[in-house]
C-alpha positions as CSV (number, residue, x, y, z in Angstrom):
1,M,114.4,90.7,71.3
2,K,117.1,93.3,71.5
3,N,114.5,96.2,71.3
4,N,112.6,94.6,74.2
5,Q,115.7,94.4,76.3
6,L,116.5,98.0,75.6
7,L,112.9,99.0,76.6
8,I,113.2,97.0,79.8
9,A,116.6,98.6,80.5
10,F,115.1,102.1,79.9
11,F,112.2,101.6,82.3
12,F,114.5,100.0,84.9
13,S,116.7,103.2,84.6
14,V,113.6,105.4,85.1
15,V,112.7,103.5,88.3
16,V,116.3,103.6,89.7
17,I,116.9,107.2,89.0
18,S,113.5,108.3,90.3
19,L,113.9,106.4,93.5
20,A,117.5,107.7,94.0
21,G,116.3,111.3,93.4
22,F,113.8,111.0,96.3
23,F,115.9,109.0,98.6
24,N,117.3,111.9,100.7
25,S,114.0,113.8,100.9
26,Y,111.6,110.9,101.5
27,I,112.7,107.3,101.2
28,R,115.4,107.4,103.9
29,F,112.9,108.4,106.5
30,L,110.7,105.4,106.0
31,P,109.1,103.5,107.7
32,D,108.5,106.5,109.9
33,T,105.4,107.9,108.2
34,T,104.8,110.7,110.7
35,K,107.2,113.2,109.1
36,F,105.0,113.6,106.0
37,P,101.3,114.3,105.3
38,P,99.2,111.4,104.0
39,V,99.0,112.8,100.4
40,I,102.8,112.2,100.0
41,H,102.5,108.6,101.1
42,I,99.5,108.1,98.7
43,H,101.6,109.8,95.9
44,F,104.6,107.6,96.6
45,A,102.6,104.4,96.8
46,A,100.9,105.1,93.5
47,F,104.3,105.8,91.9
48,I,105.7,102.5,93.2
49,C,102.7,100.7,91.6
50,W,103.4,102.6,88.4
51,F,107.0,101.7,88.4
52,A,106.1,98.0,89.0
53,L,103.9,98.2,85.8
54,L,106.8,99.8,83.9
55,L,109.0,96.8,84.7
56,V,106.4,94.0,84.4
57,Q,104.5,95.1,81.2
58,P,107.4,95.0,78.7
59,I,108.5,91.6,80.1
60,L,105.0,90.3,79.5
61,I,105.2,91.6,75.9
62,W,108.6,90.1,75.5
63,R,107.2,86.7,76.6
64,K,104.2,87.2,74.3
65,K,101.7,87.1,77.2
66,Y,99.5,89.7,75.7
67,A,96.3,88.8,77.5
68,L,97.9,89.1,80.9
69,H,99.6,92.3,79.8
70,Q,96.2,93.8,79.0
71,K,94.6,92.7,82.3
72,I,97.4,94.1,84.4
73,G,97.5,97.3,82.3
74,K,93.9,98.1,83.5
75,I,95.4,98.9,86.9
76,S,96.7,102.1,85.3
77,Y,93.2,103.3,84.8
78,F,93.0,103.7,88.6
79,L,96.7,104.7,89.2
80,T,96.8,107.6,86.6
81,P,94.0,109.7,88.2
82,V,95.6,109.2,91.7
83,L,99.0,110.3,90.3
84,V,97.6,113.4,88.6
85,V,95.5,114.5,91.6
86,T,98.4,114.0,94.1
87,I,100.8,115.8,91.8
88,L,98.5,118.8,91.6
89,I,97.9,118.8,95.4
90,L,101.7,118.7,96.1
91,V,102.4,121.4,93.5
92,I,99.8,123.7,95.2
93,R,101.4,123.1,98.6
94,Q,104.9,123.8,97.2
95,T,103.8,126.9,95.4
96,K,102.3,128.3,98.6
97,R,105.5,127.7,100.5
98,E,107.7,129.3,97.7
99,M,105.3,132.3,97.5
100,N,106.7,133.5,100.8
101,I,110.2,133.5,99.3
102,S,109.9,134.4,95.7
103,E,106.8,135.0,93.5
104,D,108.8,134.3,90.4
105,K,110.0,130.9,91.7
106,A,106.5,130.1,92.8
107,A,105.1,130.9,89.4
108,I,107.7,128.6,87.7
109,T,107.0,125.8,90.2
110,A,103.2,126.0,89.6
111,F,103.6,126.1,85.9
112,I,106.0,123.1,85.8
113,G,103.7,121.1,88.0
114,L,100.6,121.9,86.0
115,L,102.4,121.2,82.7
116,D,103.7,117.9,84.0
117,A,100.2,116.8,85.1
118,I,98.6,117.8,81.8
119,S,101.4,116.3,79.6
120,F,101.5,113.0,81.6
121,S,97.7,112.7,81.3
122,A,97.8,113.5,77.6
123,Y,100.6,111.0,76.8
124,Y,99.0,108.3,78.9
125,L,95.6,108.8,77.0
126,I,97.4,108.7,73.6
127,A,99.1,105.4,74.7
128,M,95.8,103.9,75.8
129,F,93.9,105.0,72.7
130,N,96.6,103.3,70.7
131,R,97.0,100.2,72.9
132,K,96.4,97.9,69.8
133,N,99.2,99.7,67.9
134,L,102.3,98.5,69.8
135,R,104.6,101.1,68.2
136,W,102.4,104.1,69.2
137,H,101.5,102.6,72.6
138,I,105.1,102.1,73.6
139,A,106.2,105.5,72.3
140,F,103.8,107.4,74.5
141,I,104.3,105.2,77.5
142,I,108.0,106.2,77.1
143,A,106.9,109.8,76.8
144,A,104.8,109.6,80.0
145,S,107.7,107.9,81.7
146,L,110.0,110.8,80.8
147,I,107.6,113.2,82.5
148,I,107.7,110.9,85.6
149,L,111.4,110.7,85.5
150,N,112.0,114.5,85.5
151,P,111.3,115.3,89.2
152,G,113.5,112.5,90.6
153,M,116.3,113.1,88.0
154,S,116.3,116.8,88.7
155,R,116.6,116.3,92.4
156,L,119.4,113.7,92.0
157,L,121.4,115.9,89.6
158,N,120.9,119.0,91.7
159,H,122.3,117.1,94.6
160,I,125.3,116.3,92.6
161,K,125.7,119.8,91.1
162,P,123.2,122.5,91.9
163,G,121.4,123.8,88.8
164,L,122.0,120.8,86.7
165,G,118.6,119.3,87.0
166,L,116.5,121.7,84.9
167,P,118.7,121.7,81.8
168,A,118.9,117.9,82.0
169,S,115.1,117.6,82.3
170,V,114.7,119.8,79.2
171,L,117.3,118.1,77.1
172,L,116.6,114.4,77.8
173,P,113.3,114.2,75.9
174,F,114.9,115.9,73.0
175,I,117.8,113.5,73.0
176,I,115.6,110.3,73.3
177,S,112.9,111.3,70.8
178,I,115.4,112.6,68.1
179,S,117.6,109.5,68.5
180,I,114.7,107.1,68.0
181,V,113.4,109.1,65.0
182,L,116.8,108.9,63.4
183,I,117.2,105.2,64.2
184,E,113.8,104.4,62.7
185,K,114.6,106.5,59.6
186,I,118.1,105.0,59.0
187,R,117.5,101.3,60.0
188,W,113.8,100.8,59.0
189,K,113.2,103.6,56.5
190,K,110.1,104.8,58.5
191,R,108.7,108.2,57.6
192,V,109.7,110.8,60.1
193,L,106.4,112.8,60.0
194,Q,104.4,109.6,60.7
195,S,106.5,108.7,63.7
196,P,104.9,108.8,67.2
197,Y,108.3,110.0,68.5
198,F,108.2,112.9,66.1
199,L,104.8,113.8,67.5
200,F,106.2,113.6,71.0
201,L,109.2,115.8,69.9
202,C,106.8,118.5,68.6
203,C,104.7,118.3,71.8
204,W,107.9,118.7,73.9
205,I,109.0,121.7,71.8
206,F,105.6,123.3,72.4
207,E,105.9,122.6,76.2
208,I,109.3,124.3,76.3
209,V,108.0,127.3,74.5
210,L,105.1,127.5,77.0
211,F,107.6,127.1,79.9
212,I,109.8,129.9,78.6
213,T,106.9,132.4,78.1
214,I,103.9,131.8,80.3
215,P,105.4,131.9,83.9
216,K,106.8,135.4,83.1
217,T,103.4,136.9,82.2
218,D,101.4,139.1,84.4
219,F,98.4,136.9,83.8
220,W,100.1,133.9,85.3
221,H,101.4,135.7,88.3
222,S,97.9,137.2,88.9
223,L,96.5,133.7,88.7
224,I,99.0,132.3,91.1
225,R,98.3,135.1,93.6
226,K,94.6,134.3,93.4
227,L,95.3,130.6,93.9
228,I,97.4,131.3,97.0
229,N,94.9,133.8,98.5
230,S,92.0,131.4,98.0
């Protein structure tokens, strides 16, 4: 029961931090929808539905309503493609705007957005393929949720202290995955190499290596210029 409560608290924190991060740039202007293009409203609506799933689904597991959990979870089959497509559209728009200011910044923005879309999709698919294995299913829903958390958390922390968002976004998945791996090892004697959280940790390390190297390459800058010119 305690683990379920911790999971619900974690997802609740993801929702609150994400919404707080986008309050000044989007939420405070509602219900006036004329200030933003339709894709932003679609993106926000899809995220609200995703956040609702994050809160409802662990409660259903806690109450052992597994059949209802599975039925409601099928909504994510529609939400995930909408989220990924709108993320990519918004990243392309932001990259085009930043290209007029700094090509280096535009290259980093484009790569982060693409990496987020790919990793979110990958973690979601792993979670769905393992939906009958609760441990793996929950682990990669947590992983996907951390990807979702990063944009809102970065904005919120940058508002508090400029420049704080990026290091926090990099470090948080390390902290959470390593902490859970250690808890599993110490309390339940689970093998580290067989842990889904260890797999997520390895994936995150790989993502950070790509983030450090790829945006600086001539190949990536050339690709971004072609994207903008097209």
